[in-house]
FIDRENMAR-85268 format. One record per residue (C-alpha): x, y, z; residue in one letter. Coordinates in pm, whole numbers, plus 50000, padded with zeros to 5 digits. Example, Ala and Ser with C-alpha at 12.3 -4.5 7.8 and 13.67 -1.06 7.14 Angstrom:
2
512304955050780A;513674989450714S;
***
This chain:
377
820066689503762M;820456652803746S;817046632003791D;818556611204052Q;818076627104384T;820896626604654H;819156612304988L;820616629405272R;817556619205502I;817966596605837P;816616569605632G;815506552405375P;819576559505296V;821256550604943P;821376512504868V;824756501004728P;824826489004373H;825536454204490K;822946449904733V;820146462704504L;821196436404274M;821146412904514A;817416421404618S;816786413104252A;817506376704291S;815046346504211P;812206340904470M;812936309104675I;810696284404876N;811086302505244H;810366266605402R;812856251605177G;816696236905215K;818086270605064Q;816436293005301F;816956268905602K;820636274905559E;819836311505473K;817946324405786L;820246310406056P;823516320405903A;822386358705817V;821126358706200L;824306348106311E;826216371506136R;824376401206234L;825586392206604K;829046409706453Y;827066439006434V;824956440506718F;828246430006935Q;826206401007107T;825986365607182K;822186368607246N;820016351506980T;819206379606701V;815416375706518L;814296390206198A;810726407406144L;809156416205819T;808366449605897G;809756483606015S;811676496906293G;808616507606486T;807576465906442A;810436457906629A;809666482506889M;806406471106951E;807636436606971A;809556442707252A;806956459907412V;804436434807339A;806376402907484N;807646424607795L;804716445407940V;802006434108097N;798726459908148P;799716479808435G;803436473208463D;805386499108572P;807936511408297V;810256538808246L;810796558207910V;813636583507826L;812086610307638V;814196636307443G;812276637107092G;809986615406855T;811586585306878F;811546584107252G;808036594707244Q;807206566707035R;808406543207307W;805716561207546A;803056554407291N;803976519507244I;803936509807594C;800446531207674N;798996508907378A;799856479607584Y;798636494007884Q;802036495608075G;802016520408394K;804346543508197V;806796570908357Y;808356593508142K;811736611208245L;811796640207971E;814816660107829F;814856690607614P;814826680407240W;818496684007145G;819816676307452Q;820716641607562G;819696620107883V;821426627708165E;822436592208328P;822406609508665Q;818606618408646L;818026582008523V;819756570308891R;817846597209047D;814766582808949F;814986546008969L;816106547809317L;813116566509388K;810886541809186H;812766503909259P;809086489909108E;810166499408750I;810406467808545K;811646480508195I;813636507508112V;813296520907726F;815656545107578A;816816557407234T;820126553807152H;820216576306859N;817176602506861E;817196609906474S;814416637206494S;816896659006691T;820226644206601G;821216634506980V;823296603007048L;822606593907418N;825206578407619D;823756544607619I;826656527207773E;826226549608103A;822636545008125I;823406506908107G;825776508308402R;822786526408623I;820346501708490I;822376471208605R;822606485808934E;818426473308980T;816596442308860Q;815306462408556A;815376452908218L;817136476507957F;815546481307621V;816916503407329V;816126516606999D;819186513706761A;817206519806441V;819086548006337S;822856538106509S;823476502206493L;825686491106202G;827326532706206G;827986537806557V;829506521006839M;826746500007072I;828196469507246Q;825226450107374T;826506426107586D;829026448207755K;826816475607813W;823856452207956G;821166456907695I;818246431707703D;816656439907404I;818496461707066V;815826470206784C;816946480506473T;815666482106073A;817226469705768S;817076506405580Q;819546527705764K;822906519205845C;822596483505742L;822546496605385M;819176474205279V;815896488505146P;813116490905424P;811326458305492G;812946437505763L;813676445406159A;815936430306404F;815836423506763L;818906410906982S;817176392707264V;818886387307613S;818316353407821Q;816946378908095R;814286389107849A;813836354107738K;812776348408082E;810516379808136R;808766367907777M;807586333907957L;805606356508267E;804116384008008V;800666375607904K;799826407007659S;798046397807341P;800306393907062R;800376367506751F;802446379906469Y;804886396806727L;805476369006947D;808916365906942L;808836331107130K;807126318106827V;810326335906611Y;812836317206846E;811156284306828D;810916282806451M;814306293806424L;815716264306602A;813896247906251K;815776270706044G;812216287005937E;810576319906004P;806736317606118P;805306335605849Y;806286345805548T;809366370305520P;810536400405330N;812826376005101L;814436399604895A;815586420205175N;817596388805280F;819326382004958F;820126421704991A;821276420905372I;823586389405266E;825706413505030E;825446442705269S;826996423405552L;829716415705301K;830456452105264L;830416458105672I;832616426605734E;835016436105461A;835286477805598E;835126466205954G;833156482606206L;835916501806388N;836756518706029Q;832816523605968I;832356539006311F;835466564206194A;833666572205868R;830656580806050H;832236603206282I;834426621006016L;830976628705810M;829416640906105R;832346665906204D;832686674605832M;828966685905795I;829066706906169R;832136723606063I;831006731705751G;827366742305838L;829086764206113E;831326781505854A;828406793405668I;826826808705952G;823986782806048L;823356772406352T;823286736806479L;820586722206729L;822866699406908V;826036707207105E;829516686907027E;829156665707348Q;825806647207211W;826116654906825A;825056623706640S;827446603106396P;824316598806161T;822216627106181V;822686663806216T;819706688706286A;820506724106174V;818186754806272R;817356778105973L;816236815106103D;817246831205784L;814446817705566M;811346792805575N;812396756305639V;809866743505416D;810836763105123E;814856758905157F;813996719205150I;811966722804827K;814386748004686E;817426723004765L;815676692804628R;814386709104311D;816946729004222H;820416712304358Y;819096673204371G;819616670104734V;816876656204921E;817366667505338V;814366661605600A;813036687005778G;811796687806170G;809576666306351Q;806966673306659G;807786702406816K;810646710706571L;808686711306253A;808996738906061G;812036747906276K;815126727306174I;816566705305860F;818106673705921R;820906657605715I;821506622005717G;825056607805679H;825076573805778M;825216537905581G;826276540705193H;827816576005216T;831316592705221N;833206623305284P;833196635504929L;829056634004945E;829266656305228M;831596681805026L;828746679904763T;825866685205007T;827516714405191L;827796730104845A;824486726204777A;823206738505096I;825486770205063E;824406778604662S;820666773004785C;821266797505051L;823056818404786G;819986818404575R;818156838504832Y;821196862704956G;821266843905242Q;824726829105230A;826136867105210V;823856874305523A;824776842605700A;828856850805619A;828496885005763E;826696871106091K;829656848606133L;832106873206074W;830626895506334I;830116870006593K;834226861406576R;835196897306526S;833236899906903S;835156872507090Q;
***
């Protein structure tokens, strides 16, 4: 086995060589002429990926920093907010809103299923006081892609703001920020944007900016008004992750060259390859086709211990997948197929999984199980 582990987790993802090389560029003055040109230029180019004309801001931090910034700038203590929860990251929205003392309503869905838009409409009709709806585009803890377009149509029937976690989807899955009426979209550098961890990004609508002026929740480092004001001068308010700014410049060149439509098609192809391949060797997918994420696939493993399987796959085949989170811990493993990955690598991943199962005689058992199932149909 090679010393190089093939990352097939839902982030951080493999980083293209050119992007890594760019991140090793010499440091510059973050308040000097060069960065005053670089910062607004990078954020302007990111609007293409966000599909927005809104302001895009950058924070030094993880995707959770972007999520907390959205809550800190929009939620006053006692404000009624609705959180759509179907996994770990939907619950994270609720946890952050609770930390900022919002009056949190949760609309929960089974882990492994997507948000039902009609239930969102029914809830909002019963609770017209809701000021903000928080949703997760791609719930990477389960491999579910939620229908943000449909949810957005419903929210636009109300006065509520719409905030979306697109940390594990933006840049790999279609999201039309302006067309779908999303007020804040949160994402991070280390997933579909193909950059090391360390930067978070938010697109902020005019409605969100107006709301921010009304909110008195304590905030300092995450005060988005400060970031916007400083951006007008071409500067960040605090020392940024300069290495990642060099990296994302190079990553954006790759994204622009491939084109968003081709990127989306590649991710869908990789998803379909993984799903078909796993079913062919008798494994059970957590998520039905209608909700299946183009960036993460969750797989049940009933034939052996999940943690042992993940360890064997990594130690003997050099392929690293992720385990389950929360209530799915020990029940599933997750395969990331996002960013700097291609269909050939999906075949390699499937071959490694089948071979690993074969070490325990499980591949034969899985094949027999599949044959019996198909014979009875």
